[in-house]
C-alpha positions in Angstrom: 107.9 104.3 119.2 106.8 106.0 115.9 110.3 105.8 114.4 110.1 102.0 114.6 106.7 102.2 112.9 108.2 104.3 110.1 111.1 101.7 109.6 108.5 98.9 109.5 106.4 100.8 107.0 109.4 101.4 104.7 110.1 97.6 104.8 106.5 96.9 104.1 106.5 99.3 101.0 109.7 97.6 99.7 108.3 94.1 100.1 104.6 94.3 99.5 103.1 97.6 98.4 105.1 100.4 96.9 102.0 102.6 96.8 101.2 102.4 100.6 101.3 105.4 102.8 101.6 105.9 106.5 99.5 108.3 108.4 100.7 109.1 111.9 97.8 110.6 113.9 97.8 111.8 117.5 99.0 114.5 119.9 102.7 115.4 119.8 103.7 115.0 123.5 107.5 115.2 123.0 109.3 118.2 121.6 111.2 117.4 118.4 109.0 114.3 117.9 107.9 115.3 114.4 111.4 116.2 113.3 112.6 112.8 114.5 109.8 111.0 112.6 110.4 113.0 109.5 114.2 112.3 109.7 113.7 108.6 109.9 111.2 108.7 107.0 113.8 110.6 105.0 116.5 108.2 106.0 114.3 105.2 104.9 113.3 106.9 101.6 109.6 107.2 102.4 109.3 110.8 103.4 106.9 111.5 100.5 104.6 108.7 101.8 104.5 109.5 105.5 102.0 112.1 106.9 102.1 113.4 110.5 98.7 114.9 111.3 99.1 115.9 114.9 96.0 115.8 117.1 92.8 114.8 115.3 89.2 115.0 116.3 87.1 111.9 117.1 85.3 112.1 113.7 88.7 112.5 111.9 90.1 109.5 113.8 87.0 107.4 112.9 87.5 108.4 109.2 91.2 107.4 109.3 90.2 104.0 110.9 87.5 103.4 108.3 89.8 104.1 105.3 92.8 102.2 106.7 93.9 98.8 105.4 95.9 98.2 108.6 96.5 99.6 112.1 100.1 99.6 113.2 100.9 100.1 116.9 104.5 100.1 118.2 105.4 100.4 121.8 108.3 99.8 124.1 105.9 98.3 126.7 
């Protein structure tokens, strides 16, 4: 549920940290997924602050974790 994460991120930026950025890392299993995420980011006014990386290597993922201030996980489950 990455679109929900983008909406939560936009709210976080408005309330707490206007300099924050969201990095969405991981495989893109659903066709049109990136377009939907980018559309929500645009709708929320944070498109310049959301990066969709696609699949990353284990060392890249480790670097993302080590430099992150927070980990956001949203799920329907």
